[in-house]
N, C-alpha and C positions, 0 to 999 in steps of 0.2 A: 614531434614536438615543434611548436612554432618557434620562429627565430627569436621573437621577443622573449619568450620564456627561457630559451637557451641562454640569452645574454644576461638575464637577471637571476639565473639559478646560482645562488651562492649562499654562503653561511650568513652574510650580512642581510640578505633578503629574509631569511628565517628569523634572524635576530630582531629585525624590525617588526616582523609579524608577531613575535613573542611579546614585544613591548606594547603592542596594541591590545593585548588581552588583559582582562582584569588582573589586578595585583595578586589575588589569591589563586589565579589559574596556574596549573602546572606548566612548566616550561617544556616545550617540544624540541627534541633534537631529531632531525631527520637523518636516517642512515640509508644511503643508497647502496644497492647491491647489484650484482651482475645479471642475475636472471631470476625468474619466478621460483625456481628450485632452491634458491639461496635464502628466500625470505624466512622460512620456518627455522632454519639453522641459526641465523643471526638474531631472530626473535628469542631463541633459546639463550643465546649469549647475553643479549642486552636486557632481557626482561628482568633478570635478577637485580639489576641496578636501579630499577624504577622505584619511585617513592612518591610521597605526597607533593613533592616539589618539581619533579621532572618525569618525563616519559619519552620513549623512543618510538618513532614511526619508521618502520622498515619498508622500503619501496624501491621500485625501478624509476630511473629518471625519465623514461619514455613509456607512455601508456601503450604505444604501439609495439613495445618490446623490441626495439631496433638493435639491441645489444646482443642478439643471439649469436652473432659471429664476431670473433675478435673481441669478446665481451669486456675483458679487463682493460685492454688498450683503448676501447671506445669509451668506457666509463671514465678512465683517467683523463682522456682527451677532453671529455665534456665537463668534468667538475674538478679535475685534479688540482687546479690552482685556485679554486673557489671554496674549498672546504675550510671549516673552522669550528668554533665552539658550538655552533648550532646546526652544522651540517657535516657529516662525516661520510667516508667511503669505506665499504667492507668488501674485501676481495679474496679470491683464492691466492695462496702464496706462489703456486706453481714452482718453478725453479728460482724465481726472483729472490726469495729469501736466502737460498743457499748460494746464489751467485754473489751475494754481498757487494752489490754496487758495480758489478762488471758491465752492466748495461744501463741505459738511461732509465728504463722502466724500473729496474731493480733499485736504482738510487732513489727514485720517487717513492717506491713502496717502503723502503727502509727509513728514509729521512723525513717524510712528512708525518708530523705527529697526529694528523687527523685522518690518516689512512690506516686501516687495520686489516691484517691478513691472517690466514689460518695457521701459519707456521707449517703444518702438514701441507703436502702438495695441494690438496683440495678438500672441500667438504666431504667428498666421497670417501676419502681415506679415513676420516674421523668416523663416518657412518659405518666403516668396516673395522672399527676398533675391536681387536681380537677378544679383549676382556669381556665384551658384551654380546658376542655373536650367539652364544648359547641362549641368552635371553630372547633374542630375535626368533630362534627356532621354537622356543617354548611358546612364545606369543602366537606364532603362526600355526603350530600343531597341537597346542594344549597338552603336550607330552614333555615332562621334565626329566626324562631319562637321559643321562649323560653318555652319549655315544661317540663323541669326538672332542678331542682336546684342541680347541682353536688356538689358545694361547701358546701351547707347546709347538704346534705346527708353524705358526707365523714367526715364532722365535727361531726355529730351525731354518725356515725359508729365508728369513732376513739375514741370518749369519752367512748363508751361502752367497746371497746376492750382494752383500755389503761391499766386498772388494771391487766388484765390477761397477757398483754404483759410484764409488769414489772415482773410478776412472771416467765415468760418464760426466760427473761434475767437473773433473779435471779438464776434460776436453772443452766444456762450455766456458770455464773460467779462463782458459788459455787462448780462446778464440778459434780453436780448430775443431769445433763441434761437428763440422761436416764429415769428419773422419769417423766419428762414433756418435751418431745422433740419438735422440730420445727414442725414436722409432727403432733404431738398431738395438738399443738396450732392452726395450720392451720385447722384441723378438727373442732375445737371448734368455730372458727370464720367464718365458711362457712355459707353463707346465703341460700344456695340451689338455686332453680329456681327463678330468679329475675323477678319482675314485677314492673314497674314504678308506678302502681296504688295501690300497696300493701306495700309500703316502711315502713309505720308505723307498720304494722303487722309483717313484717320481722324483723325489728329492735327490736320490743318488744320480739319476740321469742328469738332473739339473746341475749338480755339482761337477760332474765330468765335463759337461758342455761349457760351463763357466770357467773351469780350470784351463781348458783348451784356449778359450778366448783370452784369459789373463796372460798366458804364455805368449800369445801373439802380440798383445799390447806391450808387454815388457820388452820383447824383441824389437818392436817398431820404435819404441821410445826408450832407448838404452840409457839416456842421460836424465830421465825424468824421476828417478827414485826419490830425490830430495823433495822436489815439488809435489810429487804424489803424496808423500808422507805429510807434507805441510797441509795439503787439502784434506787429508784424512783427519789430522789433528783439529783442523778448523771445523769440520763437520761434527766431530765429537763435541767440540765446544758449543756448537749451535744446537745440540740436542739430538743429533742423529746417532743412535747407538746401533751396534751390530744386531741387537735383538729387535729393533723397531724400524728397520729400513723400509718395511712395507708401507709405513705412513708417509713416506717421502717420494715414492715412485708415482708415476702418473695415475691419478685417481680413477679415471674411467677405465683404464686398462686393468687396474687392480680389481675393481668391482665387476666389470663385465666378463673378464676372462678367468677369474679365479674365485672371488668371494661368492658371487651369485651362483655359479655352477656348484660350488662347494655346499652352500646352504641348501640348494635344491636336493643334492644327494642326501644330506643329513635329514632334511625334512621328509623326504620320501621314506627313509628308513623309520623315522619316528611315527609317521602316519601308518605305515605297514604294521608296526608293532602294536599300535593302538587298535587297529582293525582286527588283528589276531586275538587280542585280549577280549574285544567285544564278542567275537564269534565263540570263544571258549567259555565265556561267562554267561552268555544268553541262555535262558531256560528253554525257549522255543524259537522257531523260525521267525515268527512275527515280531517278537521282541528284538531279535537280531537285526532284522531289516529296519525297524524303527530306530534302534540305537545307531546303526551305521549311517542312516540318513541324517540323523540329528548331528552326529559327529562330522559328517561331510559338510553340513551347513555351517558348522562352527570353525572349520579350518579356514585360515585366511591366506591370501596371496602374500608370499614372502617378500617380494621386491618392494611393494609400498610400505610394508611393515619395517623394512630396513631403512627406508628414507625418513620415516616419521619417528623412528626410535631416538632416544637420547642416551645411547649406550656409551657415548664418548665423554661424558661429563667428568670422568676421572682421568682422562688421557692427558699427558703432559702438555701437548700443544694447546688443548682447549683451556687448560689452566693458565697458560701464558697469555692467551687472548684476553681472558678475564682480568689478568693483572694489568695488561695494557689499557683496557677500558677504565679500570679503577684509577690508573695514573692520569689518564686524560681528564677524568672528572675531578681529580684532586688538584689539577693545574688551575681550574677555574674556581676562584674563591666565591663566586656567586652561586655555585651549585652545592646544595646539601647532598652529600654522597651517601648518606646512610640509607640502605635499602629497606624496603618494607619487611622483607623476610629475613633480616639478619645480615651479617657481613659476608660479601662475596668471596667468595673464595679464589798392521803391516802385511796382512795376508794377500792383498792384491798385488803387491810388487815383489817382495822377496820371499821366495819359497825354497 
């Protein structure tokens, strides 16, 4: 991006551009995001607020996509002080939401009314919303047989990791994060090779490993009981429940090491079931080969299906994002906010 464009990239610039359009033209609000992968998600969020008076344009501030590394920090450095009614920033929350102002970036994310965040750690967490993962499997395999309870699994998984998650946030809030980093936490909650037939065994091993780590942390921080409980209470206030902890852990780790391998195992079973059904119901070999070939062409790659799904629209963090956008629009009396399609909508310490 040229130096001149960087200097003039601001809400005032787009406000002036809007004034130059015909009176009956729709007002454009530019929404800058961190990477190309974020555009579809934020389009899903913002699209429901568009009407005959306004629309959003979701884009990257750099055509060269220079924000691939350190994306949020780079985005906030570029436009953080220039956002306004006609230009907003949309970012992953990471830990900045849960740190509640403990760092400068966290303060900016929380206090700037023109910066919107995911509440969940990242977009990937919402794309992994347990309540919709069965739909992803059905879309990929065209088999609606219910073979795995994603909601129950992630509820059990979350309850096990929640106390350790509180400790991880405690370390970051108290400034001693080097003693128990995000990487350390990710390593502790890794289930290893996933099998849908061994979930009880995997979760029990995880529980034992985490219990051991919890004992170590309590012994190391013998005077932290009160502050740990305060962090726990605050996380509950912010919407992190024991049953939904998975939405707030590192998104790429959740997707790459757990959800995608899990979906692959489930989809493999669903495909195998459908192929057996075709073989059993075919009248002759030619029909069987044709049906198997037709089904093979209909099966989709699960990973892109996961990224393009909208299974998260009922998730609590997503509803919070929409509430923030509605509040932003309500603050500007010049914006008609009526949408076209209707109204938007102690375990870790004391044992």
